[in-house]
mmCIF file of the N, C-alpha and C atoms, coordinates in Angstrom:
data_MODEL
# 
_entry.id   MODEL 
# 
loop_
_atom_site.group_PDB 
_atom_site.id 
_atom_site.type_symbol 
_atom_site.label_atom_id 
_atom_site.label_alt_id 
_atom_site.label_comp_id 
_atom_site.label_asym_id 
_atom_site.label_entity_id 
_atom_site.label_seq_id 
_atom_site.pdbx_PDB_ins_code 
_atom_site.Cartn_x 
_atom_site.Cartn_y 
_atom_site.Cartn_z 
_atom_site.occupancy 
_atom_site.B_iso_or_equiv 
_atom_site.pdbx_formal_charge 
_atom_site.auth_seq_id 
_atom_site.auth_comp_id 
_atom_site.auth_asym_id 
_atom_site.auth_atom_id 
_atom_site.pdbx_PDB_model_num 
ATOM 1   N N  . VAL A 1 1  ? -44.754 43.122 10.221  1.00 0.00 ? 1  VAL A N  1 
ATOM 2   C CA . VAL A 1 1  ? -45.505 43.988 9.285   1.00 0.00 ? 1  VAL A CA 1 
ATOM 3   C C  . VAL A 1 1  ? -45.463 43.357 7.907   1.00 0.00 ? 1  VAL A C  1 
ATOM 4   N N  . TYR A 1 2  ? -44.296 42.863 7.473   1.00 0.00 ? 2  TYR A N  1 
ATOM 5   C CA . TYR A 1 2  ? -44.140 42.261 6.184   1.00 0.00 ? 2  TYR A CA 1 
ATOM 6   C C  . TYR A 1 2  ? -45.067 41.039 5.982   1.00 0.00 ? 2  TYR A C  1 
ATOM 7   N N  . GLU A 1 3  ? -45.154 40.271 7.056   1.00 0.00 ? 3  GLU A N  1 
ATOM 8   C CA . GLU A 1 3  ? -46.035 39.071 6.946   1.00 0.00 ? 3  GLU A CA 1 
ATOM 9   C C  . GLU A 1 3  ? -47.567 39.485 6.801   1.00 0.00 ? 3  GLU A C  1 
ATOM 10  N N  . ALA A 1 4  ? -47.950 40.532 7.531   1.00 0.00 ? 4  ALA A N  1 
ATOM 11  C CA . ALA A 1 4  ? -49.328 41.039 7.420   1.00 0.00 ? 4  ALA A CA 1 
ATOM 12  C C  . ALA A 1 4  ? -49.586 41.558 5.991   1.00 0.00 ? 4  ALA A C  1 
ATOM 13  N N  . PHE A 1 5  ? -48.609 42.307 5.490   1.00 0.00 ? 5  PHE A N  1 
ATOM 14  C CA . PHE A 1 5  ? -48.698 42.866 4.099   1.00 0.00 ? 5  PHE A CA 1 
ATOM 15  C C  . PHE A 1 5  ? -48.892 41.731 3.160   1.00 0.00 ? 5  PHE A C  1 
ATOM 16  N N  . ALA A 1 6  ? -48.001 40.695 3.243   1.00 0.00 ? 6  ALA A N  1 
ATOM 17  C CA . ALA A 1 6  ? -48.040 39.558 2.340   1.00 0.00 ? 6  ALA A CA 1 
ATOM 18  C C  . ALA A 1 6  ? -49.323 38.835 2.397   1.00 0.00 ? 6  ALA A C  1 
ATOM 19  N N  . LEU A 1 7  ? -49.845 38.615 3.620   1.00 0.00 ? 7  LEU A N  1 
ATOM 20  C CA . LEU A 1 7  ? -51.113 37.868 3.752   1.00 0.00 ? 7  LEU A CA 1 
ATOM 21  C C  . LEU A 1 7  ? -52.286 38.586 3.121   1.00 0.00 ? 7  LEU A C  1 
ATOM 22  N N  . VAL A 1 8  ? -52.373 39.897 3.410   1.00 0.00 ? 8  VAL A N  1 
ATOM 23  C CA . VAL A 1 8  ? -53.456 40.668 2.833   1.00 0.00 ? 8  VAL A CA 1 
ATOM 24  C C  . VAL A 1 8  ? -53.320 40.746 1.337   1.00 0.00 ? 8  VAL A C  1 
ATOM 25  N N  . TYR A 1 9  ? -52.108 40.909 0.819   1.00 0.00 ? 9  TYR A N  1 
ATOM 26  C CA . TYR A 1 9  ? -51.863 40.953 -0.595  1.00 0.00 ? 9  TYR A CA 1 
ATOM 27  C C  . TYR A 1 9  ? -52.330 39.663 -1.277  1.00 0.00 ? 9  TYR A C  1 
ATOM 28  N N  . LEU A 1 10 ? -52.001 38.508 -0.696  1.00 0.00 ? 10 LEU A N  1 
ATOM 29  C CA . LEU A 1 10 ? -52.442 37.242 -1.214  1.00 0.00 ? 10 LEU A CA 1 
ATOM 30  C C  . LEU A 1 10 ? -53.966 37.072 -1.160  1.00 0.00 ? 10 LEU A C  1 
ATOM 31  N N  . MET A 1 11 ? -54.584 37.607 -0.139  1.00 0.00 ? 11 MET A N  1 
ATOM 32  C CA . MET A 1 11 ? -56.020 37.544 -0.026  1.00 0.00 ? 11 MET A CA 1 
ATOM 33  C C  . MET A 1 11 ? -56.664 38.360 -1.183  1.00 0.00 ? 11 MET A C  1 
ATOM 34  N N  . VAL A 1 12 ? -56.140 39.541 -1.442  1.00 0.00 ? 12 VAL A N  1 
ATOM 35  C CA . VAL A 1 12 ? -56.646 40.362 -2.518  1.00 0.00 ? 12 VAL A CA 1 
ATOM 36  C C  . VAL A 1 12 ? -56.458 39.652 -3.868  1.00 0.00 ? 12 VAL A C  1 
ATOM 37  N N  . LYS A 1 13 ? -55.290 39.138 -4.108  1.00 0.00 ? 13 LYS A N  1 
ATOM 38  C CA . LYS A 1 13 ? -55.014 38.411 -5.324  1.00 0.00 ? 13 LYS A CA 1 
ATOM 39  C C  . LYS A 1 13 ? -55.936 37.215 -5.532  1.00 0.00 ? 13 LYS A C  1 
ATOM 40  N N  . ALA A 1 14 ? -56.290 36.568 -4.390  1.00 0.00 ? 14 ALA A N  1 
ATOM 41  C CA . ALA A 1 14 ? -57.174 35.395 -4.438  1.00 0.00 ? 14 ALA A CA 1 
ATOM 42  C C  . ALA A 1 14 ? -58.651 35.760 -4.538  1.00 0.00 ? 14 ALA A C  1 
ATOM 43  N N  . GLY A 1 15 ? -58.965 37.062 -4.441  1.00 0.00 ? 15 GLY A N  1 
ATOM 44  C CA . GLY A 1 15 ? -60.367 37.516 -4.526  1.00 0.00 ? 15 GLY A CA 1 
ATOM 45  C C  . GLY A 1 15 ? -61.102 37.451 -3.232  1.00 0.00 ? 15 GLY A C  1 
ATOM 46  N N  . GLU A 1 16 ? -60.391 37.220 -2.093  1.00 0.00 ? 16 GLU A N  1 
ATOM 47  C CA . GLU A 1 16 ? -61.010 37.143 -0.788  1.00 0.00 ? 16 GLU A CA 1 
ATOM 48  C C  . GLU A 1 16 ? -60.990 38.472 -0.096  1.00 0.00 ? 16 GLU A C  1 
ATOM 49  N N  . THR A 1 17 ? -61.863 39.410 -0.562  1.00 0.00 ? 17 THR A N  1 
ATOM 50  C CA . THR A 1 17 ? -61.764 40.817 -0.101  1.00 0.00 ? 17 THR A CA 1 
ATOM 51  C C  . THR A 1 17 ? -62.891 41.228 0.804   1.00 0.00 ? 17 THR A C  1 
ATOM 52  N N  . GLU A 1 18 ? -63.858 40.378 1.051   1.00 0.00 ? 18 GLU A N  1 
ATOM 53  C CA . GLU A 1 18 ? -65.019 40.758 1.888   1.00 0.00 ? 18 GLU A CA 1 
ATOM 54  C C  . GLU A 1 18 ? -64.534 41.219 3.294   1.00 0.00 ? 18 GLU A C  1 
ATOM 55  N N  . LYS A 1 19 ? -63.723 40.482 3.968   1.00 0.00 ? 19 LYS A N  1 
ATOM 56  C CA . LYS A 1 19 ? -63.225 40.846 5.262   1.00 0.00 ? 19 LYS A CA 1 
ATOM 57  C C  . LYS A 1 19 ? -62.321 42.048 5.242   1.00 0.00 ? 19 LYS A C  1 
ATOM 58  N N  . ILE A 1 20 ? -61.622 42.255 4.138   1.00 0.00 ? 20 ILE A N  1 
ATOM 59  C CA . ILE A 1 20 ? -60.688 43.382 4.000   1.00 0.00 ? 20 ILE A CA 1 
ATOM 60  C C  . ILE A 1 20 ? -61.567 44.638 3.931   1.00 0.00 ? 20 ILE A C  1 
ATOM 61  N N  . PHE A 1 21 ? -62.610 44.624 3.092   1.00 0.00 ? 21 PHE A N  1 
ATOM 62  C CA . PHE A 1 21 ? -63.456 45.812 2.938   1.00 0.00 ? 21 PHE A CA 1 
ATOM 63  C C  . PHE A 1 21 ? -64.209 46.076 4.282   1.00 0.00 ? 21 PHE A C  1 
ATOM 64  N N  . GLU A 1 22 ? -64.556 45.005 4.957   1.00 0.00 ? 22 GLU A N  1 
ATOM 65  C CA . GLU A 1 22 ? -65.200 45.186 6.288   1.00 0.00 ? 22 GLU A CA 1 
ATOM 66  C C  . GLU A 1 22 ? -64.271 45.893 7.260   1.00 0.00 ? 22 GLU A C  1 
ATOM 67  N N  . ALA A 1 23 ? -62.988 45.510 7.251   1.00 0.00 ? 23 ALA A N  1 
ATOM 68  C CA . ALA A 1 23 ? -61.981 46.162 8.061   1.00 0.00 ? 23 ALA A CA 1 
ATOM 69  C C  . ALA A 1 23 ? -61.766 47.618 7.689   1.00 0.00 ? 23 ALA A C  1 
ATOM 70  N N  . ILE A 1 24 ? -61.760 47.863 6.376   1.00 0.00 ? 24 ILE A N  1 
ATOM 71  C CA . ILE A 1 24 ? -61.589 49.254 5.858   1.00 0.00 ? 24 ILE A CA 1 
ATOM 72  C C  . ILE A 1 24 ? -62.765 50.094 6.343   1.00 0.00 ? 24 ILE A C  1 
ATOM 73  N N  . ALA A 1 25 ? -63.934 49.531 6.363   1.00 0.00 ? 25 ALA A N  1 
ATOM 74  C CA . ALA A 1 25 ? -65.105 50.344 6.746   1.00 0.00 ? 25 ALA A CA 1 
ATOM 75  C C  . ALA A 1 25 ? -65.225 50.507 8.247   1.00 0.00 ? 25 ALA A C  1 
ATOM 76  N N  . ASN A 1 26 ? -64.751 49.544 9.025   1.00 0.00 ? 26 ASN A N  1 
ATOM 77  C CA . ASN A 1 26 ? -65.053 49.541 10.480  1.00 0.00 ? 26 ASN A CA 1 
ATOM 78  C C  . ASN A 1 26 ? -63.870 49.619 11.431  1.00 0.00 ? 26 ASN A C  1 
ATOM 79  N N  . HIS A 1 27 ? -62.688 49.416 10.982  1.00 0.00 ? 27 HIS A N  1 
ATOM 80  C CA . HIS A 1 27 ? -61.565 49.443 11.912  1.00 0.00 ? 27 HIS A CA 1 
ATOM 81  C C  . HIS A 1 27 ? -61.414 50.794 12.575  1.00 0.00 ? 27 HIS A C  1 
ATOM 82  N N  . ARG A 1 28 ? -61.074 50.814 13.849  1.00 0.00 ? 28 ARG A N  1 
ATOM 83  C CA . ARG A 1 28 ? -61.007 52.068 14.613  1.00 0.00 ? 28 ARG A CA 1 
ATOM 84  C C  . ARG A 1 28 ? -59.771 52.869 14.314  1.00 0.00 ? 28 ARG A C  1 
ATOM 85  N N  . ASP A 1 29 ? -58.719 52.261 13.771  1.00 0.00 ? 29 ASP A N  1 
ATOM 86  C CA . ASP A 1 29 ? -57.471 52.934 13.469  1.00 0.00 ? 29 ASP A CA 1 
ATOM 87  C C  . ASP A 1 29 ? -57.446 53.292 11.985  1.00 0.00 ? 29 ASP A C  1 
ATOM 88  N N  . ILE A 1 30 ? -57.454 54.592 11.748  1.00 0.00 ? 30 ILE A N  1 
ATOM 89  C CA . ILE A 1 30 ? -57.462 55.080 10.335  1.00 0.00 ? 30 ILE A CA 1 
ATOM 90  C C  . ILE A 1 30 ? -56.205 54.644 9.596   1.00 0.00 ? 30 ILE A C  1 
ATOM 91  N N  . LYS A 1 31 ? -55.093 54.509 10.251  1.00 0.00 ? 31 LYS A N  1 
ATOM 92  C CA . LYS A 1 31 ? -53.852 54.032 9.593   1.00 0.00 ? 31 LYS A CA 1 
ATOM 93  C C  . LYS A 1 31 ? -53.993 52.664 9.050   1.00 0.00 ? 31 LYS A C  1 
ATOM 94  N N  . VAL A 1 32 ? -54.714 51.797 9.770   1.00 0.00 ? 32 VAL A N  1 
ATOM 95  C CA . VAL A 1 32 ? -55.011 50.455 9.301   1.00 0.00 ? 32 VAL A CA 1 
ATOM 96  C C  . VAL A 1 32 ? -55.892 50.513 8.044   1.00 0.00 ? 32 VAL A C  1 
ATOM 97  N N  . ARG A 1 33 ? -56.908 51.322 8.057   1.00 0.00 ? 33 ARG A N  1 
ATOM 98  C CA . ARG A 1 33 ? -57.798 51.430 6.866   1.00 0.00 ? 33 ARG A CA 1 
ATOM 99  C C  . ARG A 1 33 ? -57.036 51.877 5.665   1.00 0.00 ? 33 ARG A C  1 
ATOM 100 N N  . VAL A 1 34 ? -56.214 52.913 5.815   1.00 0.00 ? 34 VAL A N  1 
ATOM 101 C CA . VAL A 1 34 ? -55.436 53.456 4.695   1.00 0.00 ? 34 VAL A CA 1 
ATOM 102 C C  . VAL A 1 34 ? -54.398 52.413 4.227   1.00 0.00 ? 34 VAL A C  1 
ATOM 103 N N  . SER A 1 35 ? -53.764 51.650 5.196   1.00 0.00 ? 35 SER A N  1 
ATOM 104 C CA . SER A 1 35 ? -52.797 50.636 4.774   1.00 0.00 ? 35 SER A CA 1 
ATOM 105 C C  . SER A 1 35 ? -53.457 49.540 3.997   1.00 0.00 ? 35 SER A C  1 
ATOM 106 N N  . LEU A 1 36 ? -54.637 49.085 4.362   1.00 0.00 ? 36 LEU A N  1 
ATOM 107 C CA . LEU A 1 36 ? -55.348 48.065 3.637   1.00 0.00 ? 36 LEU A CA 1 
ATOM 108 C C  . LEU A 1 36 ? -55.673 48.560 2.202   1.00 0.00 ? 36 LEU A C  1 
ATOM 109 N N  . LEU A 1 37 ? -56.095 49.808 2.082   1.00 0.00 ? 37 LEU A N  1 
ATOM 110 C CA . LEU A 1 37 ? -56.328 50.364 0.747   1.00 0.00 ? 37 LEU A CA 1 
ATOM 111 C C  . LEU A 1 37 ? -55.028 50.414 -0.061  1.00 0.00 ? 37 LEU A C  1 
ATOM 112 N N  . HIS A 1 38 ? -53.912 50.713 0.561   1.00 0.00 ? 38 HIS A N  1 
ATOM 113 C CA . HIS A 1 38 ? -52.633 50.736 -0.153  1.00 0.00 ? 38 HIS A CA 1 
ATOM 114 C C  . HIS A 1 38 ? -52.287 49.330 -0.681  1.00 0.00 ? 38 HIS A C  1 
ATOM 115 N N  . ILE A 1 39 ? -52.556 48.307 0.124   1.00 0.00 ? 39 ILE A N  1 
ATOM 116 C CA . ILE A 1 39 ? -52.263 46.968 -0.327  1.00 0.00 ? 39 ILE A CA 1 
ATOM 117 C C  . ILE A 1 39 ? -53.141 46.571 -1.524  1.00 0.00 ? 39 ILE A C  1 
ATOM 118 N N  . ILE A 1 40 ? -54.389 47.020 -1.510  1.00 0.00 ? 40 ILE A N  1 
ATOM 119 C CA . ILE A 1 40 ? -55.244 46.800 -2.667  1.00 0.00 ? 40 ILE A CA 1 
ATOM 120 C C  . ILE A 1 40 ? -54.681 47.462 -3.898  1.00 0.00 ? 40 ILE A C  1 
ATOM 121 N N  . LYS A 1 41 ? -54.160 48.659 -3.746  1.00 0.00 ? 41 LYS A N  1 
ATOM 122 C CA . LYS A 1 41 ? -53.564 49.391 -4.868  1.00 0.00 ? 41 LYS A CA 1 
ATOM 123 C C  . LYS A 1 41 ? -52.337 48.643 -5.401  1.00 0.00 ? 41 LYS A C  1 
ATOM 124 N N  . VAL A 1 42 ? -51.496 48.162 -4.511  1.00 0.00 ? 42 VAL A N  1 
ATOM 125 C CA . VAL A 1 42 ? -50.274 47.432 -4.907  1.00 0.00 ? 42 VAL A CA 1 
ATOM 126 C C  . VAL A 1 42 ? -50.676 46.144 -5.636  1.00 0.00 ? 42 VAL A C  1 
ATOM 127 N N  . ALA A 1 43 ? -51.670 45.465 -5.140  1.00 0.00 ? 43 ALA A N  1 
ATOM 128 C CA . ALA A 1 43 ? -52.085 44.179 -5.691  1.00 0.00 ? 43 ALA A CA 1 
ATOM 129 C C  . ALA A 1 43 ? -52.616 44.402 -7.164  1.00 0.00 ? 43 ALA A C  1 
ATOM 130 N N  . ASN A 1 44 ? -53.208 45.536 -7.446  1.00 0.00 ? 44 ASN A N  1 
ATOM 131 C CA . ASN A 1 44 ? -53.652 45.934 -8.823  1.00 0.00 ? 44 ASN A CA 1 
ATOM 132 C C  . ASN A 1 44 ? -54.497 44.876 -9.438  1.00 0.00 ? 44 ASN A C  1 
ATOM 133 N N  . VAL A 1 45 ? -55.602 44.514 -8.757  1.00 0.00 ? 45 VAL A N  1 
ATOM 134 C CA . VAL A 1 45 ? -56.538 43.494 -9.242  1.00 0.00 ? 45 VAL A CA 1 
ATOM 135 C C  . VAL A 1 45 ? -57.824 44.193 -9.652  1.00 0.00 ? 45 VAL A C  1 
ATOM 136 N N  . ALA A 1 46 ? -58.185 44.048 -10.922 1.00 0.00 ? 46 ALA A N  1 
ATOM 137 C CA . ALA A 1 46 ? -59.363 44.732 -11.463 1.00 0.00 ? 46 ALA A CA 1 
ATOM 138 C C  . ALA A 1 46 ? -60.662 44.245 -10.827 1.00 0.00 ? 46 ALA A C  1 
ATOM 139 N N  . GLU A 1 47 ? -60.687 43.031 -10.286 1.00 0.00 ? 47 GLU A N  1 
ATOM 140 C CA . GLU A 1 47 ? -61.859 42.501 -9.681  1.00 0.00 ? 47 GLU A CA 1 
ATOM 141 C C  . GLU A 1 47 ? -62.301 43.264 -8.450  1.00 0.00 ? 47 GLU A C  1 
ATOM 142 N N  . VAL A 1 48 ? -61.441 44.067 -7.847  1.00 0.00 ? 48 VAL A N  1 
ATOM 143 C CA . VAL A 1 48 ? -61.823 44.864 -6.658  1.00 0.00 ? 48 VAL A CA 1 
ATOM 144 C C  . VAL A 1 48 ? -62.582 46.157 -7.053  1.00 0.00 ? 48 VAL A C  1 
ATOM 145 N N  . ILE A 1 49 ? -62.618 46.491 -8.345  1.00 0.00 ? 49 ILE A N  1 
ATOM 146 C CA . ILE A 1 49 ? -63.262 47.724 -8.779  1.00 0.00 ? 49 ILE A CA 1 
ATOM 147 C C  . ILE A 1 49 ? -64.761 47.797 -8.317  1.00 0.00 ? 49 ILE A C  1 
ATOM 148 N N  . PRO A 1 50 ? -65.548 46.755 -8.599  1.00 0.00 ? 50 PRO A N  1 
ATOM 149 C CA . PRO A 1 50 ? -66.979 46.900 -8.141  1.00 0.00 ? 50 PRO A CA 1 
ATOM 150 C C  . PRO A 1 50 ? -67.146 47.066 -6.596  1.00 0.00 ? 50 PRO A C  1 
ATOM 151 N N  . PRO A 1 51 ? -66.474 46.224 -5.772  1.00 0.00 ? 51 PRO A N  1 
ATOM 152 C CA . PRO A 1 51 ? -66.657 46.444 -4.329  1.00 0.00 ? 51 PRO A CA 1 
ATOM 153 C C  . PRO A 1 51 ? -66.055 47.761 -3.830  1.00 0.00 ? 51 PRO A C  1 
ATOM 154 N N  . LEU A 1 52 ? -64.970 48.169 -4.435  1.00 0.00 ? 52 LEU A N  1 
ATOM 155 C CA . LEU A 1 52 ? -64.377 49.470 -4.085  1.00 0.00 ? 52 LEU A CA 1 
ATOM 156 C C  . LEU A 1 52 ? -65.261 50.615 -4.480  1.00 0.00 ? 52 LEU A C  1 
ATOM 157 N N  . SER A 1 53 ? -65.866 50.542 -5.620  1.00 0.00 ? 53 SER A N  1 
ATOM 158 C CA . SER A 1 53 ? -66.795 51.581 -6.043  1.00 0.00 ? 53 SER A CA 1 
ATOM 159 C C  . SER A 1 53 ? -68.018 51.645 -5.166  1.00 0.00 ? 53 SER A C  1 
ATOM 160 N N  . ALA A 1 54 ? -68.489 50.455 -4.784  1.00 0.00 ? 54 ALA A N  1 
ATOM 161 C CA . ALA A 1 54 ? -69.631 50.409 -3.853  1.00 0.00 ? 54 ALA A CA 1 
ATOM 162 C C  . ALA A 1 54 ? -69.278 50.986 -2.482  1.00 0.00 ? 54 ALA A C  1 
ATOM 163 N N  . PHE A 1 55 ? -68.006 50.671 -2.052  1.00 0.00 ? 55 PHE A N  1 
ATOM 164 C CA . PHE A 1 55 ? -67.576 51.217 -0.764  1.00 0.00 ? 55 PHE A CA 1 
ATOM 165 C C  . PHE A 1 55 ? -67.535 52.763 -0.798  1.00 0.00 ? 55 PHE A C  1 
ATOM 166 N N  . ILE A 1 56 ? -67.006 53.307 -1.868  1.00 0.00 ? 56 ILE A N  1 
ATOM 167 C CA . ILE A 1 56 ? -66.906 54.757 -2.024  1.00 0.00 ? 56 ILE A CA 1 
ATOM 168 C C  . ILE A 1 56 ? -68.283 55.376 -2.051  1.00 0.00 ? 56 ILE A C  1 
ATOM 169 N N  . ALA A 1 57 ? -69.202 54.771 -2.773  1.00 0.00 ? 57 ALA A N  1 
ATOM 170 C CA . ALA A 1 57 ? -70.543 55.331 -2.962  1.00 0.00 ? 57 ALA A CA 1 
ATOM 171 C C  . ALA A 1 57 ? -71.451 55.049 -1.746  1.00 0.00 ? 57 ALA A C  1 
ATOM 172 N N  . GLY A 1 58 ? -71.053 54.117 -0.887  1.00 0.00 ? 58 GLY A N  1 
ATOM 173 C CA . GLY A 1 58 ? -71.897 53.672 0.221   1.00 0.00 ? 58 GLY A CA 1 
ATOM 174 C C  . GLY A 1 58 ? -71.885 54.644 1.354   1.00 0.00 ? 58 GLY A C  1 
ATOM 175 N N  . GLU A 1 59 ? -71.802 54.064 2.544   1.00 0.00 ? 59 GLU A N  1 
ATOM 176 C CA . GLU A 1 59 ? -71.918 54.826 3.783   1.00 0.00 ? 59 GLU A CA 1 
ATOM 177 C C  . GLU A 1 59 ? -70.894 55.969 3.864   1.00 0.00 ? 59 GLU A C  1 
ATOM 178 N N  . PRO A 1 60 ? -71.139 56.957 4.697   1.00 0.00 ? 60 PRO A N  1 
ATOM 179 C CA . PRO A 1 60 ? -70.191 58.044 4.850   1.00 0.00 ? 60 PRO A CA 1 
ATOM 180 C C  . PRO A 1 60 ? -68.861 57.561 5.449   1.00 0.00 ? 60 PRO A C  1 
ATOM 181 N N  . ILE A 1 61 ? -67.792 58.042 4.788   1.00 0.00 ? 61 ILE A N  1 
ATOM 182 C CA . ILE A 1 61 ? -66.441 57.635 5.240   1.00 0.00 ? 61 ILE A CA 1 
ATOM 183 C C  . ILE A 1 61 ? -65.624 58.879 5.424   1.00 0.00 ? 61 ILE A C  1 
ATOM 184 N N  . SER A 1 62 ? -64.592 58.767 6.256   1.00 0.00 ? 62 SER A N  1 
ATOM 185 C CA . SER A 1 62 ? -63.738 59.944 6.499   1.00 0.00 ? 62 SER A CA 1 
ATOM 186 C C  . SER A 1 62 ? -63.105 60.403 5.221   1.00 0.00 ? 62 SER A C  1 
ATOM 187 N N  . SER A 1 63 ? -62.702 61.675 5.191   1.00 0.00 ? 63 SER A N  1 
ATOM 188 C CA . SER A 1 63 ? -62.128 62.195 3.985   1.00 0.00 ? 63 SER A CA 1 
ATOM 189 C C  . SER A 1 63 ? -60.793 61.541 3.658   1.00 0.00 ? 63 SER A C  1 
ATOM 190 N N  . VAL A 1 64 ? -59.975 61.229 4.672   1.00 0.00 ? 64 VAL A N  1 
ATOM 191 C CA . VAL A 1 64 ? -58.720 60.558 4.422   1.00 0.00 ? 64 VAL A CA 1 
ATOM 192 C C  . VAL A 1 64 ? -58.929 59.192 3.752   1.00 0.00 ? 64 VAL A C  1 
ATOM 193 N N  . VAL A 1 65 ? -59.802 58.408 4.307   1.00 0.00 ? 65 VAL A N  1 
ATOM 194 C CA . VAL A 1 65 ? -60.112 57.079 3.726   1.00 0.00 ? 65 VAL A CA 1 
ATOM 195 C C  . VAL A 1 65 ? -60.769 57.228 2.380   1.00 0.00 ? 65 VAL A C  1 
ATOM 196 N N  . GLY A 1 66 ? -61.675 58.153 2.231   1.00 0.00 ? 66 GLY A N  1 
ATOM 197 C CA . GLY A 1 66 ? -62.331 58.359 0.945   1.00 0.00 ? 66 GLY A CA 1 
ATOM 198 C C  . GLY A 1 66 ? -61.355 58.803 -0.134  1.00 0.00 ? 66 GLY A C  1 
ATOM 199 N N  . ASP A 1 67 ? -60.462 59.687 0.207   1.00 0.00 ? 67 ASP A N  1 
ATOM 200 C CA . ASP A 1 67 ? -59.480 60.140 -0.732  1.00 0.00 ? 67 ASP A CA 1 
ATOM 201 C C  . ASP A 1 67 ? -58.547 58.987 -1.188  1.00 0.00 ? 67 ASP A C  1 
ATOM 202 N N  . LYS A 1 68 ? -58.112 58.195 -0.234  1.00 0.00 ? 68 LYS A N  1 
ATOM 203 C CA . LYS A 1 68 ? -57.276 57.050 -0.527  1.00 0.00 ? 68 LYS A CA 1 
ATOM 204 C C  . LYS A 1 68 ? -58.025 56.064 -1.360  1.00 0.00 ? 68 LYS A C  1 
ATOM 205 N N  . ALA A 1 69 ? -59.270 55.777 -1.092  1.00 0.00 ? 69 ALA A N  1 
ATOM 206 C CA . ALA A 1 69 ? -60.075 54.818 -1.829  1.00 0.00 ? 69 ALA A CA 1 
ATOM 207 C C  . ALA A 1 69 ? -60.219 55.272 -3.297  1.00 0.00 ? 69 ALA A C  1 
ATOM 208 N N  . ARG A 1 70 ? -60.467 56.575 -3.496  1.00 0.00 ? 70 ARG A N  1 
ATOM 209 C CA . ARG A 1 70 ? -60.559 57.070 -4.875  1.00 0.00 ? 70 ARG A CA 1 
ATOM 210 C C  . ARG A 1 70 ? -59.178 56.991 -5.613  1.00 0.00 ? 70 ARG A C  1 
ATOM 211 N N  . GLU A 1 71 ? -58.117 57.259 -4.863  1.00 0.00 ? 71 GLU A N  1 
ATOM 212 C CA . GLU A 1 71 ? -56.779 57.159 -5.438  1.00 0.00 ? 71 GLU A CA 1 
ATOM 213 C C  . GLU A 1 71 ? -56.540 55.693 -5.904  1.00 0.00 ? 71 GLU A C  1 
ATOM 214 N N  . VAL A 1 72 ? -56.929 54.753 -5.055  1.00 0.00 ? 72 VAL A N  1 
ATOM 215 C CA . VAL A 1 72 ? -56.696 53.332 -5.383  1.00 0.00 ? 72 VAL A CA 1 
ATOM 216 C C  . VAL A 1 72 ? -57.557 52.953 -6.619  1.00 0.00 ? 72 VAL A C  1 
ATOM 217 N N  . LEU A 1 73 ? -58.809 53.393 -6.618  1.00 0.00 ? 73 LEU A N  1 
ATOM 218 C CA . LEU A 1 73 ? -59.648 53.114 -7.731  1.00 0.00 ? 73 LEU A CA 1 
ATOM 219 C C  . LEU A 1 73 ? -59.090 53.603 -9.071  1.00 0.00 ? 73 LEU A C  1 
ATOM 220 N N  . LEU A 1 74 ? -58.564 54.830 -9.032  1.00 0.00 ? 74 LEU A N  1 
ATOM 221 C CA . LEU A 1 74 ? -58.002 55.411 -10.252 1.00 0.00 ? 74 LEU A CA 1 
ATOM 222 C C  . LEU A 1 74 ? -56.695 54.819 -10.638 1.00 0.00 ? 74 LEU A C  1 
ATOM 223 N N  . GLY A 1 75 ? -56.002 54.157 -9.650  1.00 0.00 ? 75 GLY A N  1 
ATOM 224 C CA . GLY A 1 75 ? -54.679 53.569 -9.904  1.00 0.00 ? 75 GLY A CA 1 
ATOM 225 C C  . GLY A 1 75 ? -54.716 52.150 -10.391 1.00 0.00 ? 75 GLY A C  1 
ATOM 226 N N  . ILE A 1 76 ? -55.854 51.529 -10.422 1.00 0.00 ? 76 ILE A N  1 
ATOM 227 C CA . ILE A 1 76 ? -55.907 50.113 -10.880 1.00 0.00 ? 76 ILE A CA 1 
ATOM 228 C C  . ILE A 1 76 ? -55.814 50.100 -12.388 1.00 0.00 ? 76 ILE A C  1 
ATOM 229 N N  . THR A 1 77 ? -54.782 49.423 -12.845 1.00 0.00 ? 77 THR A N  1 
ATOM 230 C CA . THR A 1 77 ? -54.532 49.356 -14.294 1.00 0.00 ? 77 THR A CA 1 
ATOM 231 C C  . THR A 1 77 ? -54.712 47.958 -14.881 1.00 0.00 ? 77 THR A C  1 
ATOM 232 N N  . ALA A 1 78 ? -54.940 46.977 -14.063 1.00 0.00 ? 78 ALA A N  1 
ATOM 233 C CA . ALA A 1 78 ? -55.136 45.601 -14.491 1.00 0.00 ? 78 ALA A CA 1 
ATOM 234 C C  . ALA A 1 78 ? -56.478 45.476 -15.252 1.00 0.00 ? 78 ALA A C  1 
ATOM 235 N N  . MET A 1 79 ? -56.509 44.488 -16.119 1.00 0.00 ? 79 MET A N  1 
ATOM 236 C CA . MET A 1 79 ? -57.710 44.195 -16.876 1.00 0.00 ? 79 MET A CA 1 
ATOM 237 C C  . MET A 1 79 ? -58.455 43.080 -16.107 1.00 0.00 ? 79 MET A C  1 
ATOM 238 N N  . PRO A 1 80 ? -59.792 43.099 -16.094 1.00 0.00 ? 80 PRO A N  1 
ATOM 239 C CA . PRO A 1 80 ? -60.511 42.002 -15.448 1.00 0.00 ? 80 PRO A CA 1 
ATOM 240 C C  . PRO A 1 80 ? -60.199 40.667 -16.108 1.00 0.00 ? 80 PRO A C  1 
ATOM 241 N N  . VAL A 1 81 ? -60.206 39.612 -15.354 1.00 0.00 ? 81 VAL A N  1 
ATOM 242 C CA . VAL A 1 81 ? -59.916 38.265 -15.822 1.00 0.00 ? 81 VAL A CA 1 
ATOM 243 C C  . VAL A 1 81 ? -60.964 37.819 -16.797 1.00 0.00 ? 81 VAL A C  1 
ATOM 244 N N  . ASP A 1 82 ? -62.232 38.173 -16.596 1.00 0.00 ? 82 ASP A N  1 
ATOM 245 C CA . ASP A 1 82 ? -63.339 37.712 -17.426 1.00 0.00 ? 82 ASP A CA 1 
ATOM 246 C C  . ASP A 1 82 ? -63.606 38.602 -18.600 1.00 0.00 ? 82 ASP A C  1 
ATOM 247 N N  . ALA A 1 83 ? -62.677 39.503 -18.909 1.00 0.00 ? 83 ALA A N  1 
ATOM 248 C CA . ALA A 1 83 ? -62.959 40.486 -19.999 1.00 0.00 ? 83 ALA A CA 1 
ATOM 249 C C  . ALA A 1 83 ? -62.819 39.857 -21.355 1.00 0.00 ? 83 ALA A C  1 
# 
């Protein structure tokens, strides 16, 4: 589990989030979806704000995943690199 956490964390920090958001939207296990969102929150990277906002505003999502996504969005305190 620690290796998976570290790998996803590094992917978020590197800006490689397309597949992560794809998994959050489509994975059959809700625990995996929420865990991926938790890693995004821990990584605290401002560059995920636009895709996370689009994810929340996009297709219908379960209330658990939607609530966690909004929590993550509100919890990001980092400043964008290009600011």
